[in-house]
PAKE-926656 format. One record per residue (C-alpha): residue number from 1; x, y, z. Coordinates in pm, 1 decimal. Example, Ala and Ser with C-alpha at 12.3 -4.5 7.8 and 13.67 -1.06 7.14 Angstrom:
2
[1; [1230.0; -450.0; 780.0]]
[2; [1367.0; -106.0; 714.0]]
END
This chain:
418
[1; [30.2; 20.2; 6.6]]
[2; [305.9; 256.6; 89.9]]
[3; [474.3; 122.1; -275.0]]
[4; [126.1; 227.0; -471.0]]
[5; [92.6; 567.2; -235.6]]
[6; [467.5; 736.8; -243.5]]
[7; [420.4; 636.3; -625.9]]
[8; [39.2; 796.7; -715.0]]
[9; [100.4; 1079.6; -484.4]]
[10; [530.0; 1146.7; -484.7]]
[11; [742.3; 1172.1; -156.5]]
[12; [862.2; 1471.4; -205.7]]
[13; [557.2; 1579.9; -90.7]]
[14; [602.3; 1569.8; 185.0]]
[15; [928.1; 1525.4; 225.5]]
[16; [917.3; 1933.9; 182.1]]
[17; [591.3; 1964.7; 455.8]]
[18; [802.7; 1766.8; 705.8]]
[19; [1165.1; 1953.4; 622.7]]
[20; [976.6; 2373.2; 623.8]]
[21; [854.7; 2223.5; 961.7]]
[22; [1199.2; 2061.7; 1078.3]]
[23; [1351.0; 2448.7; 905.2]]
[24; [1119.5; 2631.6; 1201.8]]
[25; [1167.3; 2465.6; 1431.1]]
[26; [1556.3; 2466.7; 1423.4]]
[27; [1495.5; 2860.9; 1490.8]]
[28; [1214.0; 2829.2; 1749.9]]
[29; [1216.7; 2454.4; 1964.9]]
[30; [901.0; 2560.8; 2131.3]]
[31; [673.6; 2539.3; 1765.2]]
[32; [846.1; 2139.0; 1822.5]]
[33; [485.2; 2011.6; 1998.3]]
[34; [250.5; 2279.7; 1758.7]]
[35; [395.0; 2116.2; 1405.3]]
[36; [458.3; 1829.9; 1399.2]]
[37; [130.4; 1735.8; 1584.9]]
[38; [2.4; 1984.8; 1303.4]]
[39; [140.7; 1836.8; 1053.4]]
[40; [167.7; 1462.6; 1168.2]]
[41; [77.8; 1284.2; 794.4]]
[42; [326.8; 1442.9; 663.8]]
[43; [586.9; 1296.3; 960.8]]
[44; [468.8; 998.9; 978.4]]
[45; [454.6; 907.0; 622.4]]
[46; [831.5; 1028.9; 600.7]]
[47; [925.5; 746.9; 853.6]]
[48; [776.8; 459.4; 552.8]]
[49; [913.1; 632.6; 357.3]]
[50; [1284.0; 586.1; 543.9]]
[51; [1190.4; 266.0; 622.5]]
[52; [1101.3; 193.1; 346.4]]
[53; [1442.4; 290.7; 189.3]]
[54; [1559.7; 115.1; 403.0]]
[55; [1392.6; -246.4; 427.1]]
[56; [1247.8; -191.1; 35.2]]
[57; [932.6; -307.7; 247.5]]
[58; [777.4; -195.3; 549.4]]
[59; [741.1; -462.2; 768.6]]
[60; [471.7; -576.6; 972.1]]
[61; [536.3; -429.3; 1353.5]]
[62; [603.3; -130.4; 1197.5]]
[63; [241.1; -107.4; 1027.1]]
[64; [125.4; -251.6; 1360.1]]
[65; [245.3; 92.3; 1515.5]]
[66; [-70.5; 265.5; 1696.2]]
[67; [134.5; 601.7; 1599.2]]
[68; [121.9; 548.6; 1250.3]]
[69; [-235.1; 410.8; 1148.0]]
[70; [-348.9; 886.6; 1095.5]]
[71; [-118.3; 797.6; 742.1]]
[72; [-208.2; 436.9; 733.8]]
[73; [-558.1; 520.4; 738.1]]
[74; [-523.4; 782.0; 444.5]]
[75; [-333.6; 591.7; 240.6]]
[76; [-523.0; 359.2; 203.5]]
[77; [-841.6; 577.9; 153.3]]
[78; [-678.2; 833.3; -110.7]]
[79; [-575.8; 502.5; -282.4]]
[80; [-953.0; 367.7; -260.5]]
[81; [-1038.3; 753.3; -455.0]]
[82; [-803.1; 677.9; -710.3]]
[83; [-948.0; 317.7; -723.9]]
[84; [-1305.0; 490.1; -767.9]]
[85; [-1199.9; 746.7; -1002.4]]
[86; [-1166.9; 789.9; -1353.6]]
[87; [-801.1; 875.7; -1508.5]]
[88; [-897.9; 1288.0; -1569.8]]
[89; [-1120.1; 1254.4; -1157.5]]
[90; [-829.4; 1093.1; -1064.3]]
[91; [-520.5; 1308.1; -1177.6]]
[92; [-713.2; 1605.6; -1047.7]]
[93; [-743.5; 1424.6; -701.4]]
[94; [-354.9; 1358.5; -658.6]]
[95; [-346.1; 1786.1; -751.4]]
[96; [-521.7; 1798.3; -442.3]]
[97; [-358.5; 1554.2; -253.7]]
[98; [14.3; 1697.4; -305.8]]
[99; [-95.9; 2058.8; -221.5]]
[100; [-281.5; 1903.1; 76.3]]
[101; [88.7; 1874.3; 219.2]]
[102; [151.1; 2259.1; 163.8]]
[103; [-39.3; 2320.0; 473.5]]
[104; [-188.9; 2219.6; 765.1]]
[105; [-524.1; 2395.1; 704.6]]
[106; [-563.4; 2214.7; 382.4]]
[107; [-463.8; 1836.2; 513.6]]
[108; [-715.0; 1894.6; 784.5]]
[109; [-961.2; 1989.6; 463.4]]
[110; [-960.4; 1705.8; 285.3]]
[111; [-894.8; 1415.4; 608.8]]
[112; [-1195.6; 1548.9; 659.8]]
[113; [-1373.1; 1512.5; 377.2]]
[114; [-1265.1; 1098.7; 301.1]]
[115; [-1374.5; 1108.2; 671.9]]
[116; [-1674.3; 1188.6; 564.1]]
[117; [-1728.8; 997.8; 227.9]]
[118; [-1626.8; 682.7; 414.1]]
[119; [-1840.4; 714.4; 644.2]]
[120; [-2116.8; 696.0; 406.5]]
[121; [-1949.4; 445.1; 163.9]]
[122; [-1904.5; 192.1; 460.3]]
[123; [-2263.6; 195.4; 513.3]]
[124; [-2306.9; 116.0; 77.6]]
[125; [-2348.4; 421.6; -1.5]]
[126; [-2188.5; 555.6; -335.4]]
[127; [-2010.4; 912.2; -285.7]]
[128; [-1851.9; 1142.1; -581.5]]
[129; [-1582.7; 1399.2; -531.5]]
[130; [-1832.9; 1692.0; -630.7]]
[131; [-1722.2; 1905.3; -962.3]]
[132; [-1767.9; 2275.1; -968.2]]
[133; [-1870.0; 2209.3; -1362.8]]
[134; [-2165.3; 2007.1; -1207.0]]
[135; [-2313.9; 2266.6; -999.2]]
[136; [-2215.7; 2456.3; -708.2]]
[137; [-1917.5; 2438.6; -541.7]]
[138; [-1950.3; 2201.8; -219.3]]
[139; [-1747.3; 1878.8; -154.3]]
[140; [-1903.2; 1576.4; -173.4]]
[141; [-2257.6; 1381.9; -343.8]]
[142; [-2375.9; 1070.9; -188.6]]
[143; [-2522.6; 1020.4; -493.9]]
[144; [-2786.3; 704.9; -407.9]]
[145; [-2941.6; 890.8; -157.2]]
[146; [-3320.8; 1110.1; -145.1]]
[147; [-3517.0; 1148.3; -496.0]]
[148; [-3158.6; 1327.4; -675.4]]
[149; [-2871.9; 1288.7; -339.4]]
[150; [-2759.2; 1451.1; -15.1]]
[151; [-2473.4; 1721.6; -104.9]]
[152; [-2234.0; 1747.9; 122.5]]
[153; [-2011.2; 2042.6; 252.1]]
[154; [-1721.2; 1959.9; 451.1]]
[155; [-1590.8; 2251.6; 762.1]]
[156; [-1270.7; 2211.4; 897.4]]
[157; [-1301.5; 2458.9; 1211.4]]
[158; [-934.7; 2495.4; 1302.7]]
[159; [-843.9; 2597.1; 1691.4]]
[160; [-744.7; 2930.7; 1554.3]]
[161; [-1083.8; 3024.7; 1435.9]]
[162; [-1283.5; 3324.8; 1618.8]]
[163; [-907.7; 3369.3; 1815.3]]
[164; [-739.6; 3706.1; 1807.9]]
[165; [-424.4; 3496.7; 1855.9]]
[166; [-313.8; 3277.9; 1670.3]]
[167; [-130.3; 2918.8; 1826.3]]
[168; [188.2; 2980.9; 1658.9]]
[169; [195.6; 3332.1; 1674.3]]
[170; [171.9; 3274.5; 1983.3]]
[171; [425.4; 3008.0; 2032.3]]
[172; [651.9; 3234.8; 1775.4]]
[173; [594.2; 3550.4; 2025.9]]
[174; [739.5; 3311.1; 2319.2]]
[175; [1073.7; 3155.6; 2151.2]]
[176; [1116.8; 3538.6; 2121.2]]
[177; [1086.7; 3647.3; 2457.0]]
[178; [1238.1; 3383.9; 2611.5]]
[179; [1585.1; 3408.3; 2494.9]]
[180; [1571.5; 3774.9; 2663.9]]
[181; [1371.9; 3653.4; 2984.5]]
[182; [1525.4; 3305.4; 3016.5]]
[183; [1855.2; 3465.7; 3228.3]]
[184; [1617.4; 3703.7; 3478.2]]
[185; [1378.2; 3471.1; 3596.7]]
[186; [1662.2; 3146.7; 3654.3]]
[187; [1640.3; 3260.8; 3988.5]]
[188; [1291.0; 3208.3; 4059.4]]
[189; [1135.9; 3042.0; 4351.4]]
[190; [789.7; 3134.2; 4323.4]]
[191; [520.7; 3148.5; 4119.6]]
[192; [482.8; 3483.4; 3886.5]]
[193; [219.3; 3567.2; 3665.6]]
[194; [325.1; 3806.7; 3348.0]]
[195; [-10.5; 3843.5; 3118.4]]
[196; [53.3; 4049.3; 2872.3]]
[197; [-298.7; 4214.4; 2715.2]]
[198; [-259.6; 4363.7; 2295.6]]
[199; [-496.6; 4604.5; 2209.1]]
[200; [-581.7; 4311.1; 1919.3]]
[201; [-329.0; 4077.9; 1799.1]]
[202; [34.9; 4007.5; 1867.9]]
[203; [234.8; 4297.6; 1671.1]]
[204; [413.7; 4175.6; 1302.5]]
[205; [639.2; 4430.0; 1268.6]]
[206; [944.7; 4322.6; 1359.3]]
[207; [1062.6; 4605.8; 1549.2]]
[208; [721.4; 4652.0; 1699.3]]
[209; [721.8; 4293.8; 1840.6]]
[210; [1136.7; 4411.8; 1980.5]]
[211; [975.2; 4710.0; 2171.4]]
[212; [739.2; 4471.3; 2309.4]]
[213; [1039.7; 4208.8; 2449.5]]
[214; [1189.4; 4492.0; 2625.5]]
[215; [920.9; 4639.5; 2780.5]]
[216; [777.8; 4314.1; 2945.6]]
[217; [1093.5; 4178.6; 3067.6]]
[218; [1191.7; 4526.2; 3194.8]]
[219; [856.8; 4510.0; 3412.7]]
[220; [924.4; 4134.0; 3527.1]]
[221; [1312.7; 4257.2; 3759.3]]
[222; [1094.1; 4569.1; 3832.7]]
[223; [802.4; 4330.5; 3946.0]]
[224; [529.4; 4502.0; 3884.8]]
[225; [304.7; 4614.2; 3561.5]]
[226; [273.0; 4915.7; 3346.8]]
[227; [151.5; 5078.3; 2986.1]]
[228; [406.4; 4938.7; 2736.7]]
[229; [225.9; 5168.2; 2492.5]]
[230; [14.4; 5063.3; 2157.6]]
[231; [-256.5; 4983.5; 2384.9]]
[232; [-20.0; 4731.0; 2494.4]]
[233; [22.2; 4663.5; 2911.4]]
[234; [190.0; 4374.9; 3141.5]]
[235; [20.5; 4300.9; 3415.8]]
[236; [242.9; 4091.7; 3711.4]]
[237; [67.9; 3900.0; 3950.0]]
[238; [195.2; 3603.1; 4229.7]]
[239; [97.0; 3299.8; 4292.1]]
[240; [121.0; 3014.5; 4562.3]]
[241; [246.4; 2741.5; 4293.1]]
[242; [139.1; 2394.5; 4550.2]]
[243; [-236.2; 2518.1; 4357.2]]
[244; [-16.0; 2391.5; 4009.2]]
[245; [210.0; 2190.1; 4078.4]]
[246; [-89.5; 1940.1; 4190.8]]
[247; [-202.7; 1929.2; 3869.9]]
[248; [118.1; 2034.5; 3652.4]]
[249; [123.8; 1699.2; 3454.5]]
[250; [-234.1; 1742.6; 3409.9]]
[251; [-296.1; 1897.4; 3016.7]]
[252; [-691.7; 1935.3; 3030.9]]
[253; [-978.7; 2051.2; 3188.1]]
[254; [-779.6; 2036.7; 3600.9]]
[255; [-459.8; 2319.1; 3446.3]]
[256; [-653.9; 2498.9; 3191.7]]
[257; [-841.9; 2608.9; 3534.2]]
[258; [-582.1; 2656.1; 3768.3]]
[259; [-396.1; 2848.6; 3511.0]]
[260; [-671.5; 3054.3; 3431.1]]
[261; [-770.3; 3143.0; 3820.4]]
[262; [-400.7; 3224.3; 3927.7]]
[263; [-328.9; 3491.0; 3646.0]]
[264; [-732.2; 3602.1; 3686.2]]
[265; [-774.6; 3482.7; 3294.6]]
[266; [-1028.1; 3279.4; 3053.8]]
[267; [-849.0; 3001.7; 2796.9]]
[268; [-629.6; 3190.4; 2704.1]]
[269; [-302.5; 3077.3; 2525.7]]
[270; [-59.9; 3021.3; 2828.7]]
[271; [277.1; 2906.6; 2918.9]]
[272; [392.2; 2734.9; 3192.9]]
[273; [772.6; 2716.7; 3247.6]]
[274; [962.9; 2612.2; 3603.4]]
[275; [1341.4; 2737.5; 3627.3]]
[276; [1566.1; 2513.2; 3820.7]]
[277; [1458.3; 2678.2; 4194.1]]
[278; [1134.3; 2527.6; 4144.4]]
[279; [995.3; 2862.8; 4057.9]]
[280; [684.5; 2873.3; 3818.8]]
[281; [651.9; 3097.2; 3520.9]]
[282; [302.7; 3166.3; 3373.4]]
[283; [359.1; 3356.9; 3084.9]]
[284; [-41.9; 3425.9; 2902.5]]
[285; [-130.8; 3596.4; 2581.5]]
[286; [-474.7; 3797.1; 2560.1]]
[287; [-673.5; 4033.7; 2306.9]]
[288; [-821.7; 4378.3; 2449.2]]
[289; [-1096.5; 4234.7; 2183.9]]
[290; [-1298.0; 3939.2; 2252.6]]
[291; [-1239.3; 3637.6; 2083.6]]
[292; [-1605.9; 3527.7; 1926.8]]
[293; [-1501.7; 3207.4; 1800.8]]
[294; [-1914.2; 3055.3; 1771.4]]
[295; [-1980.1; 3371.8; 1558.9]]
[296; [-1654.4; 3283.6; 1336.9]]
[297; [-1791.8; 2932.1; 1219.8]]
[298; [-2152.3; 3019.0; 1214.3]]
[299; [-2078.3; 3322.0; 1053.1]]
[300; [-1888.9; 3055.3; 803.7]]
[301; [-2209.9; 2823.7; 749.2]]
[302; [-2417.8; 3141.1; 638.4]]
[303; [-2229.9; 3269.1; 396.2]]
[304; [-2126.3; 2865.8; 246.2]]
[305; [-2505.5; 2732.8; 279.7]]
[306; [-2704.9; 3002.1; 35.5]]
[307; [-2367.8; 3004.6; -233.5]]
[308; [-2190.0; 2646.5; -257.9]]
[309; [-2467.0; 2449.1; -324.2]]
[310; [-2722.6; 2359.3; -601.7]]
[311; [-3080.4; 2420.8; -379.8]]
[312; [-3198.0; 2219.8; -562.7]]
[313; [-3104.9; 1844.9; -322.1]]
[314; [-3074.3; 1860.1; 54.0]]
[315; [-2753.4; 1953.5; 191.6]]
[316; [-2600.9; 1884.6; 498.6]]
[317; [-2237.1; 2042.1; 647.6]]
[318; [-2019.7; 1854.2; 792.9]]
[319; [-1796.6; 2031.2; 1056.5]]
[320; [-1457.4; 1930.6; 1230.0]]
[321; [-1416.6; 2047.7; 1574.1]]
[322; [-1028.9; 2106.1; 1553.4]]
[323; [-982.4; 2261.6; 1874.8]]
[324; [-1250.3; 2018.0; 2095.6]]
[325; [-1149.8; 1657.6; 2203.6]]
[326; [-1381.4; 1369.9; 2189.2]]
[327; [-1447.5; 1419.3; 2591.1]]
[328; [-1498.9; 1799.0; 2579.3]]
[329; [-1793.3; 1735.0; 2275.4]]
[330; [-1979.9; 1455.7; 2485.0]]
[331; [-1972.8; 1705.0; 2775.9]]
[332; [-2134.7; 1902.1; 2551.7]]
[333; [-2345.0; 1634.4; 2503.5]]
[334; [-2446.0; 1557.4; 2810.8]]
[335; [-2518.1; 1873.3; 2934.8]]
[336; [-2737.9; 1916.0; 2630.7]]
[337; [-2943.7; 1560.0; 2696.2]]
[338; [-3023.2; 1704.4; 3132.4]]
[339; [-3303.1; 1852.3; 3105.7]]
[340; [-3209.8; 2063.3; 3448.1]]
[341; [-2905.8; 2208.6; 3243.9]]
[342; [-2935.9; 2480.3; 3029.6]]
[343; [-2861.9; 2373.8; 2678.8]]
[344; [-2526.9; 2476.3; 2571.4]]
[345; [-2409.8; 2765.4; 2352.3]]
[346; [-2370.0; 2489.9; 2099.0]]
[347; [-2647.5; 2333.7; 2072.8]]
[348; [-2857.2; 2675.2; 2092.2]]
[349; [-2655.3; 2840.6; 1801.7]]
[350; [-2712.1; 2548.9; 1563.7]]
[351; [-3061.1; 2591.3; 1615.5]]
[352; [-3079.5; 2933.2; 1487.7]]
[353; [-2830.6; 2885.3; 1232.4]]
[354; [-3105.2; 2584.3; 1077.4]]
[355; [-3383.0; 2786.0; 1135.8]]
[356; [-3310.2; 3080.3; 901.8]]
[357; [-3090.8; 2863.2; 759.5]]
[358; [-3215.5; 2836.7; 349.8]]
[359; [-3482.7; 2544.4; 281.8]]
[360; [-3224.8; 2289.2; 180.6]]
[361; [-3023.5; 2288.1; 467.1]]
[362; [-3104.4; 1975.5; 604.2]]
[363; [-2853.7; 1957.9; 881.7]]
[364; [-2537.0; 2028.7; 1029.7]]
[365; [-2300.1; 1706.7; 1161.5]]
[366; [-1998.8; 1747.4; 1480.5]]
[367; [-1714.6; 1659.6; 1496.4]]
[368; [-1472.3; 1627.4; 1771.3]]
[369; [-1071.1; 1557.6; 1688.9]]
[370; [-959.9; 1247.7; 1640.8]]
[371; [-691.6; 1046.7; 1716.2]]
[372; [-664.3; 677.9; 1538.3]]
[373; [-705.4; 403.2; 1784.1]]
[374; [-704.2; 25.6; 1762.7]]
[375; [-1031.0; -193.6; 1807.2]]
[376; [-1126.8; -567.2; 1698.1]]
[377; [-1129.8; -752.2; 1406.2]]
[378; [-832.7; -570.7; 1238.9]]
[379; [-1063.1; -252.8; 1251.4]]
[380; [-897.2; 133.6; 1346.3]]
[381; [-1097.5; 401.8; 1506.5]]
[382; [-1111.3; 743.9; 1462.9]]
[383; [-1188.8; 772.0; 1833.3]]
[384; [-1367.3; 1086.6; 1774.0]]
[385; [-1725.0; 1180.8; 1861.9]]
[386; [-1994.4; 1406.7; 1595.8]]
[387; [-2320.5; 1553.8; 1789.9]]
[388; [-2529.0; 1630.9; 1440.9]]
[389; [-2851.3; 1823.0; 1457.9]]
[390; [-3123.3; 1744.5; 1141.8]]
[391; [-3381.0; 2001.5; 996.2]]
[392; [-3634.3; 1735.6; 887.8]]
[393; [-3946.9; 2033.7; 776.0]]
[394; [-3689.3; 2111.7; 517.2]]
[395; [-3931.8; 2064.6; 199.8]]
[396; [-3581.8; 1911.8; 71.0]]
[397; [-3577.3; 1626.4; 390.7]]
[398; [-3578.1; 1277.0; 280.2]]
[399; [-3661.0; 1009.5; 519.2]]
[400; [-3321.6; 823.8; 378.8]]
[401; [-3143.0; 1103.2; 518.3]]
[402; [-3121.2; 960.8; 862.2]]
[403; [-3030.4; 597.9; 876.0]]
[404; [-2649.5; 688.3; 786.9]]
[405; [-2671.2; 986.4; 990.5]]
[406; [-2853.3; 738.0; 1255.6]]
[407; [-2519.0; 515.3; 1273.9]]
[408; [-2340.7; 839.2; 1369.5]]
[409; [-2621.0; 817.6; 1723.9]]
[410; [-2577.7; 508.7; 1748.0]]
[411; [-2204.7; 513.6; 1787.1]]
[412; [-2170.3; 851.2; 1876.1]]
[413; [-1830.6; 849.1; 1669.9]]
[414; [-1712.3; 805.0; 1284.9]]
[415; [-1510.8; 559.1; 1160.7]]
[416; [-1199.4; 507.8; 961.8]]
[417; [-1080.8; 326.6; 702.8]]
[418; [-975.3; -5.7; 809.0]]
END
């Protein structure tokens, strides 16, 4: 399978993607975890390429390494699409795959389309990759659902969507700040919270960033906050490190809640650094302008609903929430099922969206970030959750739409290729 995939796509495309990320990491090691996660499929394929070059095959024990499952699933799905495509369609799809290695956003989008297509094909339905010349610019057409098919548009909502400070920007700025602040906090024995607030976003201009870094370092040395100019300010607080030490190995909600408490912020980009003397520096970056994640996400759906579909068939949005894992999406589902709890913001907003959406929109499927895990009989499960909302009063609704979506509700997850 690897040989066929590499022949069809060309190893140089993921080699180039990995080389670009490693170059960025060389200049800023704090980008390592983020970039290797965002470009995980490229890195996994590169591991396979190296093994294949050494042994002229991929040994079974390598294929049974669960850390390579996402790349193996991706390769299997791409090959299946090529197998089902005519020559011209196959050439176009190969270009799409090659382009996906150019950016993590492209890869997330393609993986989502493959996930949605796999879901319907594994339930016996015929799926084709839509072409603009056929009308509309949606992603997939499930040909045998409804009187004349179900149109599916996939939207991958990144962790940065609607956020004023993006993850990579924050890591790059922290790398610049760290080169100046490392020596200053080396002897820190207690907890120190440094909260940077910018007018809207972190500055792009190099000289502005240098001035901002120097201003932050000066305030840390003085031990008090101040306005830094240009709408930026820094606030400095001390805190009891015992609270963080109790949960510092927990990268989930507990640690986030403690960081929020000791820095008096809410879900902002944050860095924790333990000093050689046992102190902890908590550095937080935030904007004076509030994030509007749900606003931006539903603005995307609103814009797409009226222009990407033909308006002649039922149409479904398949949305991946890259910033939410399966447990978080499941907790939202449980809250909505509890009659004593207020409906979640996601449910309220999607209900409003479906009420105002054009008649051809028949539903929205939300999926969490997935992580492939082995199950039984050689199958691989996505480990992801799905949460779907239907609009059965739509004049384009058809009873056949419900069965493949009911499978989502029954399993609470989407399954990728074996």
